[in-house]
Backbone bond lengths (Angstrom), bond angles and torsions (degrees), N, CA, C in turn:
res aa  C-N    CA-C-N  psi(-1)  N-CA   C-N-CA  omega(-1)  CA-C   N-CA-C  phi
1 M - - - 1.476 - - 1.500 113.19 -
2 G 1.442 112.75 125.08 1.502 108.47 176.44 1.531 118.75 77.73
3 R 1.288 111.98 14.32 1.562 116.38 -174.39 1.575 102.17 -61.44
4 P 1.285 112.66 136.60 1.520 117.17 171.55 1.383 114.47 -71.61
5 Q 1.260 120.65 156.68 1.449 126.68 -178.23 1.540 107.39 -107.23
6 R 1.476 117.08 149.29 1.376 119.39 175.09 1.476 117.16 -59.26
7 P 1.262 123.18 143.58 1.453 126.98 -179.79 1.448 107.44 -53.29
8 G 1.382 118.96 150.11 1.399 126.04 166.82 1.532 111.15 86.07
9 Q 1.348 118.32 13.13 1.547 121.17 -173.58 1.604 103.85 -103.86
10 Q 1.455 120.96 0.05 1.444 119.48 177.62 1.493 111.98 -82.70
11 G 1.366 113.82 156.98 1.478 120.10 -175.04 1.595 104.81 176.16
12 I 1.321 112.71 142.73 1.450 119.14 177.15 1.617 108.10 -80.95
13 Y 1.224 114.69 123.78 1.562 122.19 171.50 1.494 108.81 -73.62
14 R 1.329 120.00 127.25 1.358 120.57 173.49 1.598 110.70 -123.64
15 H 1.269 108.15 110.27 1.582 113.99 -175.29 1.509 111.50 -54.34
16 G 1.292 112.05 124.97 1.428 118.66 173.06 1.622 111.80 93.55
17 V 1.389 114.23 -12.74 1.477 123.29 176.80 1.434 117.44 -98.39
18 D 1.246 114.14 -45.42 1.489 118.22 -179.42 1.443 108.76 -71.43
19 E 1.297 117.97 171.20 1.599 123.86 174.86 1.397 105.83 -60.02
20 P 1.341 114.94 144.81 1.464 121.75 176.21 1.467 116.95 -54.78
21 L 1.171 128.64 145.54 1.280 133.46 175.72 1.589 113.22 -101.31
22 T 1.320 116.03 115.74 1.458 120.74 -177.83 1.386 117.31 -93.62
23 G 1.441 117.04 157.36 1.491 117.46 -175.98 1.621 105.26 -83.18
24 P 1.450 103.45 -169.45 1.643 108.26 -170.10 1.502 105.42 -83.16
25 A 1.477 120.75 2.71 1.377 124.19 -179.89 1.450 110.11 -161.94
26 E 1.319 115.66 174.17 1.538 118.26 -175.51 1.649 110.09 -67.16
27 T 1.369 116.31 -31.02 1.410 119.45 172.14 1.567 112.52 -77.80
28 A 1.222 117.20 140.19 1.473 123.01 -175.75 1.599 105.65 -69.80
29 P 1.319 110.23 141.90 1.533 115.10 177.14 1.542 106.50 -73.04
30 P 1.385 113.32 166.88 1.488 115.45 161.14 1.329 119.35 -55.33
31 T 1.248 123.33 145.87 1.403 129.27 177.77 1.529 120.99 -100.20
32 Y 1.247 123.80 150.93 1.375 120.69 175.74 1.650 106.46 -153.26
33 A 1.294 108.53 143.13 1.506 112.62 -177.67 1.457 108.03 -142.92
34 E 1.439 117.73 132.68 1.371 122.65 -172.58 1.599 103.47 -143.98
35 D 1.412 114.77 128.96 1.441 120.59 178.86 1.551 100.49 -118.46
36 R 1.311 114.20 159.75 1.411 118.68 172.49 1.551 109.81 68.09
37 A 1.323 117.13 28.16 1.431 120.38 -168.75 1.592 113.16 -64.31
38 A 1.294 112.85 -24.20 1.596 114.07 -179.82 1.524 112.22 -99.60
39 R 1.327 117.02 3.08 1.309 117.05 -172.12 1.550 116.08 -93.81
40 R 1.352 114.51 68.77 1.464 118.93 179.59 1.390 114.35 -72.60
41 P 1.387 128.64 141.69 1.491 122.25 -168.29 1.457 115.29 -53.17
42 L 1.434 117.66 -42.93 1.406 115.99 179.52 1.575 115.08 -62.48
43 F 1.368 118.09 -33.33 1.373 120.65 178.37 1.608 114.48 -66.16
44 V 1.376 107.07 -41.90 1.485 114.24 179.91 1.542 110.48 -66.21
45 W 1.406 112.05 -49.09 1.506 119.41 178.72 1.512 110.94 -50.26
46 L 1.335 118.29 -54.27 1.265 120.79 -172.44 1.632 112.70 -74.76
47 G 1.329 114.95 -36.68 1.449 120.63 -178.52 1.516 106.74 -68.45
48 L 1.260 123.32 -36.01 1.484 125.41 179.94 1.492 115.71 -92.37
49 G 1.324 112.49 -44.84 1.545 118.20 -179.02 1.348 117.35 -67.32
50 L 1.333 122.24 -38.94 1.396 117.50 179.09 1.454 117.35 -65.40
51 P 1.469 118.50 -39.99 1.491 112.89 179.03 1.558 111.10 -67.93
52 A 1.343 116.08 -23.17 1.485 117.33 175.97 1.479 105.78 -70.31
53 L 1.208 120.66 -44.58 1.421 123.48 178.17 1.540 110.92 -61.99
54 I 1.240 122.84 -39.42 1.486 123.89 174.08 1.380 112.01 -57.80
55 V 1.338 119.14 -50.69 1.545 125.10 179.70 1.368 106.95 -63.09
56 A 1.420 129.44 -40.84 1.420 126.06 -177.05 1.616 110.36 -69.99
57 G 1.279 110.11 -30.79 1.540 117.54 -174.92 1.570 103.96 -70.21
58 V 1.441 116.06 -46.02 1.399 116.59 -176.36 1.605 108.89 -66.99
59 V 1.198 121.90 -39.48 1.472 121.22 -178.99 1.544 109.69 -68.59
60 V 1.332 120.98 -37.06 1.343 119.33 179.51 1.579 109.89 -72.18
61 G 1.234 113.95 -33.46 1.500 121.02 177.24 1.581 111.05 -63.84
62 K 1.217 114.91 -43.34 1.507 119.63 177.54 1.438 111.71 -64.50
63 I 1.418 119.33 -39.28 1.435 121.04 -178.12 1.499 112.07 -83.03
64 T 1.249 121.59 -35.99 1.514 117.21 -173.85 1.543 109.17 -105.61
65 E 1.344 116.92 -16.28 1.552 117.87 -179.46 1.532 111.35 59.04
66 Q 1.405 109.12 35.82 1.578 114.36 179.77 1.636 107.05 -92.19
67 R 1.240 115.07 138.08 1.460 115.38 178.02 1.457 115.02 -68.14
68 W 1.308 114.59 -30.43 1.539 119.74 -176.47 1.544 106.18 -64.04
69 A 1.285 123.29 -25.59 1.437 122.17 174.83 1.492 113.19 -67.89
70 I 1.238 115.13 -38.23 1.586 125.05 178.71 1.573 103.83 -65.12
71 A 1.366 118.82 -42.51 1.457 119.24 178.83 1.493 110.67 -64.51
72 V 1.314 118.27 -39.67 1.442 120.62 179.85 1.437 114.77 -60.16
73 V 1.417 115.61 -44.04 1.420 126.53 179.58 1.523 105.92 -63.26
74 A 1.310 120.92 -45.37 1.457 121.11 -176.19 1.495 108.50 -64.28
75 I 1.345 120.63 -45.19 1.492 125.42 -178.34 1.501 110.36 -60.65
76 A 1.318 116.14 -45.02 1.487 126.93 179.25 1.665 110.42 -56.60
77 I 1.362 108.50 -49.69 1.467 113.82 179.98 1.586 112.15 -60.09
78 F 1.374 107.26 -49.96 1.421 115.00 179.22 1.517 112.57 -56.42
79 G 1.365 117.76 -44.80 1.387 117.52 176.27 1.589 121.71 -65.35
80 W 1.367 108.50 -35.87 1.444 118.69 178.50 1.527 110.54 -63.10
81 I 1.415 119.54 -42.26 1.514 124.26 -175.23 1.532 105.77 -78.63
82 F 1.389 118.98 -52.51 1.448 115.01 -172.43 1.469 121.57 -78.79
83 S 1.465 111.82 -10.50 1.467 113.02 174.72 1.566 108.69 -91.46
84 N 1.313 111.18 1.42 1.605 114.90 -179.68 1.492 109.10 66.65
85 S 1.346 125.90 8.19 1.393 126.75 172.15 1.421 116.64 -59.74
86 M 1.310 117.73 -15.81 1.517 119.96 -172.15 1.550 105.66 -77.40
87 Y 1.294 120.15 -7.60 1.335 128.09 176.40 1.481 117.41 -82.75
88 I 1.245 116.38 -0.86 1.452 124.01 179.41 1.534 113.00 -52.13
89 F 1.373 119.17 -43.96 1.398 121.62 -178.05 1.552 113.14 -70.48
90 V 1.386 110.92 -29.61 1.572 115.12 175.58 1.373 112.00 -65.39
91 N 1.319 118.90 -38.20 1.518 121.95 -177.11 1.563 118.30 -97.09
92 W 1.333 112.59 4.25 1.443 119.85 -175.96 1.516 119.64 -43.33
93 P 1.304 119.32 -52.17 1.415 121.57 -166.69 1.536 112.69 -88.36
94 I 1.272 117.09 -1.21 1.531 114.73 -177.65 1.431 122.60 -53.82
95 G 1.321 119.39 127.27 1.429 128.25 -178.89 1.408 113.86 -142.53
96 I 1.443 114.97 178.21 1.498 125.20 -179.89 1.454 110.55 -136.70
97 R 1.316 115.02 140.88 1.480 124.16 172.99 1.526 109.04 -135.36
98 L 1.359 119.08 124.48 1.466 122.10 169.74 1.483 99.05 -122.44
99 D 1.417 118.62 122.37 1.372 120.09 174.10 1.470 108.21 -157.29
100 E 1.468 113.48 -160.81 1.488 109.37 -179.62 1.428 119.17 -70.02
101 Q 1.348 120.99 -14.39 1.407 125.83 175.35 1.551 112.01 -75.31
102 G 1.303 114.34 -19.89 1.523 119.74 -179.20 1.506 111.49 126.13
103 V 1.432 114.56 -135.23 1.476 121.96 -178.55 1.419 106.51 -115.55
104 R 1.353 119.75 134.96 1.437 129.63 170.04 1.542 111.23 -128.32
105 I 1.282 118.79 139.56 1.422 125.36 176.54 1.493 108.66 -140.47
106 G 1.339 114.57 157.62 1.465 122.01 176.58 1.548 106.23 102.34
107 N 1.348 113.44 -133.34 1.396 118.03 -178.23 1.577 115.25 -85.87
108 V 1.290 103.73 80.72 1.594 112.18 -169.17 1.505 109.47 -78.10
109 R 1.349 121.02 -22.69 1.378 120.86 -177.49 1.523 116.54 -86.44
110 D 1.299 116.54 -26.57 1.546 122.47 178.74 1.492 107.35 -139.55
111 P 1.267 120.31 73.09 1.399 117.48 -176.71 1.404 118.51 -78.12
112 D 1.264 120.33 -9.66 1.389 127.77 175.66 1.528 117.27 -100.40
113 I 1.306 113.86 13.34 1.517 117.08 178.34 1.522 109.43 -69.41
114 N 1.340 113.97 135.21 1.461 126.92 -176.62 1.599 111.04 40.21
115 E 1.484 109.36 51.30 1.390 118.38 -176.06 1.505 114.24 -54.59
116 G 1.344 113.97 -36.29 1.395 119.94 -173.98 1.551 116.02 -72.33
117 R 1.348 110.38 -13.68 1.563 111.82 -169.86 1.553 105.18 -114.98
118 R 1.363 121.76 132.78 1.337 127.39 -177.17 1.645 105.25 -93.41
119 P 1.330 119.30 122.26 1.396 126.98 -175.52 1.526 105.12 -83.43
120 A 1.370 112.77 165.28 1.463 120.84 166.03 1.432 115.17 -66.32
121 P 1.263 120.44 152.35 1.515 122.29 177.03 1.373 115.15 -48.79
122 S 1.353 118.94 -38.72 1.494 119.86 -172.78 1.427 109.79 -67.57
123 F 1.411 122.75 -10.72 1.442 126.54 176.90 1.508 109.39 -107.48
124 Q 1.271 124.10 38.87 1.422 125.16 -178.05 1.498 113.58 -72.79
125 A 1.417 115.24 -22.89 1.476 120.36 170.72 1.451 117.31 -55.26
126 Y 1.347 115.05 -14.37 1.446 118.07 -175.48 1.548 110.03 -101.53
127 R 1.309 114.81 10.91 1.518 120.43 173.91 1.506 106.80 -124.67
128 L 1.473 113.11 167.40 1.403 120.75 -176.94 1.448 111.39 -100.91
129 F 1.248 123.55 142.44 1.492 128.41 174.50 1.653 100.79 -122.39
130 S 1.270 114.24 133.78 1.365 120.45 -176.14 1.572 114.27 -141.54
131 C 1.381 115.44 147.34 1.467 117.97 174.33 1.442 109.72 -150.22
132 P 1.263 121.51 135.57 1.501 126.17 -176.15 1.604 101.66 -75.98
133 W 1.378 113.77 165.59 1.381 115.54 -177.50 1.523 117.81 -65.48
134 P 1.377 118.90 -28.72 1.458 117.09 174.79 1.602 116.97 -59.45
135 G 1.442 107.69 -21.29 1.471 114.07 -175.58 1.580 110.63 -94.99
136 V 1.368 116.69 -8.75 1.453 119.51 -175.25 1.629 105.65 -85.35
137 L 1.269 114.56 113.00 1.482 120.08 179.20 1.504 115.32 -84.42
138 S 1.333 118.08 -33.90 1.474 120.03 175.02 1.533 106.66 -162.96
139 M 1.284 108.45 165.63 1.518 115.28 176.60 1.612 106.57 -149.77
140 R 1.282 112.76 142.26 1.504 116.03 175.96 1.480 109.22 -159.90
141 I 1.411 110.13 155.50 1.453 117.80 179.55 1.606 104.76 -101.74
142 S 1.396 115.51 137.76 1.430 127.59 175.33 1.446 112.37 -118.84
143 Q 1.307 115.96 128.64 1.550 121.22 168.42 1.431 106.55 -122.35
144 D 1.317 120.23 22.54 1.445 117.03 177.11 1.479 113.19 -92.23
145 I 1.345 110.54 102.49 1.513 118.25 -173.93 1.503 114.98 -48.03
146 A 1.231 124.00 -39.48 1.466 126.52 171.93 1.443 114.82 -52.25
147 E 1.322 111.06 -50.66 1.558 119.66 -179.08 1.456 108.62 -64.88
148 L 1.283 125.27 -43.61 1.373 128.94 -176.62 1.390 111.47 -64.98
149 R 1.410 116.32 -38.35 1.441 123.19 175.60 1.436 114.70 -58.79
150 K 1.348 109.70 -46.21 1.564 115.20 175.08 1.503 115.94 -60.89
151 F 1.439 111.77 -36.83 1.584 109.44 173.25 1.522 107.69 -62.82
152 R 1.214 121.08 -44.82 1.404 128.81 -176.72 1.495 111.90 -48.76
153 L 1.453 116.11 -47.90 1.298 126.65 -176.01 1.642 111.96 -73.45
154 R 1.356 106.18 -43.28 1.518 119.26 178.68 1.559 108.87 -60.55
155 S 1.356 117.53 -31.07 1.504 115.13 -172.58 1.502 111.23 -60.84
156 R 1.366 117.13 -15.03 1.409 120.25 -171.79 1.491 112.18 -118.14
157 Q 1.398 115.37 21.54 1.539 121.85 -168.66 1.605 106.89 -125.94
158 A 1.351 114.16 21.66 1.506 119.36 176.55 1.501 110.49 -71.43
159 P 1.323 119.52 148.52 1.481 124.91 173.11 1.485 112.89 -38.11
160 K 1.241 122.08 143.24 1.455 128.48 174.19 1.429 117.88 -109.11
161 G 1.244 116.66 -0.17 1.452 117.78 -177.77 1.470 120.23 56.48
162 N 1.247 120.46 -135.69 1.402 126.37 177.79 1.488 106.78 -107.71
163 V 1.297 125.47 11.20 1.454 128.11 -178.92 1.445 108.74 -67.45
164 K 1.218 122.53 133.64 1.498 126.84 178.26 1.531 112.00 -122.66
165 A 1.291 118.10 142.21 1.512 124.66 178.17 1.457 104.04 -83.31
166 R 1.446 115.98 153.86 1.355 119.02 170.91 1.512 114.01 -94.69
167 G 1.295 114.95 90.57 1.503 120.01 -179.66 1.613 113.06 86.74
168 G 1.336 112.08 4.69 1.409 113.53 -176.81 1.606 106.62 -133.38
169 Q 1.268 115.75 -136.96 1.453 122.64 -176.78 1.576 112.28 -130.03
170 S 1.318 115.44 153.01 1.489 111.75 178.26 1.568 102.20 -109.51
171 V 1.381 111.21 147.21 1.464 121.29 -171.69 1.500 101.49 -123.74
172 G 1.392 115.64 136.11 1.524 121.83 171.88 1.442 112.03 -103.96
173 Y 1.147 123.71 129.13 1.568 128.37 -177.20 1.527 108.59 -114.38
174 Y 1.378 113.44 130.85 1.442 118.59 173.08 1.578 104.63 -86.21
175 L 1.374 106.73 120.28 1.552 113.82 -177.78 1.493 108.59 -80.43
176 G 1.292 119.94 129.14 1.469 131.46 -176.42 1.451 112.27 104.87
177 I 1.186 124.13 -9.11 1.544 128.11 173.18 1.598 107.60 -96.36
178 L 1.424 109.88 89.86 1.387 116.91 -178.87 1.476 105.57 -96.49
179 A 1.325 117.47 97.65 1.472 124.17 -173.79 1.514 112.92 -123.42
180 P 1.239 119.26 79.84 1.534 120.83 -178.80 1.524 112.63 -74.20
181 P 1.323 114.16 163.51 1.383 123.48 169.51 1.487 114.18 -55.12
182 F 1.321 123.05 147.18 1.535 129.31 179.26 1.505 110.52 73.17
183 M 1.334 123.18 4.62 1.376 121.39 177.75 1.525 115.18 -58.30
184 R 1.243 112.86 127.73 1.611 116.17 -172.64 1.549 105.59 -118.64
185 A 1.308 127.48 -17.94 1.380 132.01 175.15 1.612 110.54 -152.47
186 A 1.390 110.59 149.89 1.546 115.08 -177.09 1.409 109.15 -153.16
187 L 1.385 109.50 146.33 1.518 116.41 169.59 1.495 111.47 -87.47
188 I 1.283 120.01 125.65 1.440 127.12 -169.75 1.669 106.21 -111.64
189 I 1.316 115.12 115.26 1.458 115.16 -174.08 1.449 109.00 -129.60
190 E 1.400 112.47 133.74 1.493 120.79 -179.18 1.593 103.99 -101.82
191 V 1.294 117.12 131.94 1.436 118.95 -168.45 1.643 108.58 -130.13
192 D 1.192 118.13 150.92 1.472 127.82 -177.33 1.595 104.38 -80.21
193 E 1.286 112.61 134.76 1.503 119.35 -179.87 1.462 112.89 -68.02
194 D 1.434 119.02 -23.47 1.430 119.01 176.25 1.381 117.39 -84.85
195 Y 1.309 119.37 -5.92 1.483 122.45 179.50 1.641 109.96 -114.94
196 A 1.393 120.22 -36.70 1.296 122.99 -174.37 1.480 113.56 -53.07
197 R 1.410 119.92 141.19 1.389 126.19 179.81 1.535 110.57 -117.60
198 F 1.346 116.85 118.27 1.347 121.29 -178.50 1.481 108.95 -112.49
199 P 1.441 119.11 141.80 1.450 123.01 167.03 1.546 114.88 -62.83
200 E 1.249 111.31 168.02 1.567 117.28 179.98 1.531 105.38 -97.28
201 F 1.359 115.89 136.36 1.425 121.05 173.83 1.482 109.43 -130.34
202 R 1.327 115.27 164.57 1.432 119.43 174.76 1.553 108.68 -70.51
203 T 1.271 114.56 140.10 1.502 117.72 -176.61 1.646 109.01 -86.92
204 R 1.292 110.29 -9.50 1.490 116.58 172.14 1.457 116.39 -152.71
205 Q 1.344 114.87 133.24 1.455 115.91 -178.22 1.519 108.63 -140.62
206 V 1.347 116.53 113.51 1.387 118.48 -177.09 1.591 108.83 -96.36
207 L 1.189 113.09 111.77 1.521 123.23 -174.01 1.561 108.82 -90.54
208 A 1.383 110.14 169.49 1.512 116.22 -179.32 1.500 110.17 -58.18
209 V 1.268 119.38 -27.90 1.510 116.90 177.33 1.549 111.75 -96.09
210 A 1.431 120.51 24.10 1.304 128.39 162.89 1.603 106.13 68.61
211 N 1.213 122.89 36.85 1.497 125.10 172.79 1.524 112.01 -99.06
212 S 1.144 114.45 137.94 1.551 116.11 171.89 1.464 106.04 -113.22
213 Q 1.328 111.73 144.67 1.498 122.27 -172.23 1.642 108.85 -123.22
214 V 1.348 105.67 135.14 1.547 114.58 -177.07 1.485 106.99 -129.82
215 G 1.383 117.42 127.36 1.437 121.82 -178.52 1.411 108.59 -102.53
216 T 1.489 120.39 137.89 1.443 128.90 173.50 1.477 106.83 -124.66
217 P 1.306 121.50 115.87 1.384 122.44 169.61 1.552 120.70 -48.69
218 S 1.373 115.91 126.31 1.418 115.68 -178.32 1.604 110.44 -104.86
219 L 1.207 116.01 147.26 1.571 117.28 173.55 1.479 118.15 -92.54
220 T 1.377 111.47 -0.18 1.368 122.48 170.27 1.432 111.78 -111.29
221 W 1.206 118.15 104.78 1.597 127.91 177.59 1.517 116.84 -89.54
222 V 1.313 116.91 125.63 1.423 127.50 177.39 1.498 108.91 -118.44
223 V 1.436 113.69 128.58 1.450 118.53 172.25 1.463 106.29 -138.58
224 P 1.401 119.94 138.16 1.403 120.23 179.87 1.589 118.08 -76.25
225 T 1.204 120.24 155.39 1.459 121.09 -178.33 1.611 107.82 -135.66
226 R 1.357 112.96 147.46 1.405 114.65 175.97 1.487 110.05 -107.18
227 Q 1.306 117.01 2.98 1.403 128.50 177.94 1.375 119.95 -124.48
228 P 1.443 118.45 53.19 1.486 119.72 -170.94 1.391 115.74 -56.45
229 E 1.346 118.25 -40.27 1.450 117.40 -176.09 1.532 114.78 -69.56
230 R 1.313 118.12 -41.11 1.469 119.05 172.99 1.448 112.91 -65.58
231 L 1.229 122.46 -37.64 1.515 126.46 179.32 1.468 108.55 -73.41
232 A 1.281 123.06 -34.17 1.494 123.63 172.49 1.526 111.70 -59.54
233 E 1.278 113.52 -44.63 1.511 116.76 179.03 1.652 107.12 -62.24
234 V 1.138 122.51 -44.59 1.502 122.30 179.72 1.621 109.51 -66.18
235 V 1.238 112.58 -45.02 1.541 119.18 175.80 1.562 106.45 -55.17
236 A 1.254 119.51 -55.52 1.434 124.05 -176.11 1.591 110.75 -60.31
237 A 1.346 119.15 -38.53 1.419 119.11 -177.29 1.638 106.42 -72.63
238 I 1.258 120.92 -32.94 1.491 120.54 173.64 1.435 114.50 -68.88
239 T 1.343 114.26 -47.42 1.589 116.71 -172.59 1.447 114.89 -80.05
240 D 1.352 117.54 -16.28 1.517 128.55 173.53 1.476 110.95 -86.26
241 S 1.162 121.28 -12.59 1.485 120.89 -173.23 1.585 110.51 -71.50
242 P 1.277 118.65 147.28 1.431 124.35 -176.70 1.574 107.52 -61.32
243 Q 1.235 118.07 -33.79 1.548 118.33 -179.34 1.589 105.95 -67.52
244 W 1.235 116.21 -47.35 1.525 118.15 -179.10 1.486 109.71 -55.71
245 V 1.372 119.32 -51.79 1.469 126.54 -173.27 1.491 103.88 -61.31
246 A 1.318 115.66 -53.01 1.439 115.57 179.25 1.495 117.80 -54.55
247 R 1.265 118.17 -42.54 1.537 124.24 176.14 1.522 108.70 -61.49
248 R 1.288 117.97 -45.21 1.539 117.24 -177.22 1.431 110.01 -70.26
249 M 1.387 118.79 -36.74 1.587 114.82 -179.40 1.585 108.61 -77.73
250 G 1.338 117.08 -18.69 1.493 118.54 179.62 1.556 107.27 -78.51
């Protein structure tokens, strides 16, 4: 889990520009496409609804000068922060693609958005991670809440090197572990460091709260899914195929 990658393996994947990604055999593998993989209803409702409630409470409080409006605002702010639903926008574009090109996770719908700008590691969901089939070592679905929680915690426990924050703290992110709050199922992928393609990120980002962020490529990728049963069928069809078994044994 969270194994670091050798230096120099990062690079932006450009759909249709990089060399084609081939499947584990001449026949095309089963395909799977999922958008909005992190947008569970409760996550979306809290992430979007609580800010709206905060704004409404402030407006009502200004107009009526009622104390209960201030209480509503305070409770909404508390819930938005401590439920981690404030991270809805950070995880908004997460998706999954399994096709003849291999495995792609992250911003699968718009991988070239703001291509010229390198985001901070905490915004890795807005970039694309890809690996051709020869580099995919294993895939499985996990619905173990305890395991998923460990991944979510581990995603922010990567090495920080010598990067220091200015008056705050430095945070190390494992790149490829996309583990949002409220995740109930995930696709877990082990990739080969010689094949995995990582986007480029800023190695240091000093934010308003004086946090510095450091990204470390992980060879264990984690991406949430809202359709674990359907995805499990596709994963089983791929990993049980004679071509996959022959490649793994070879």
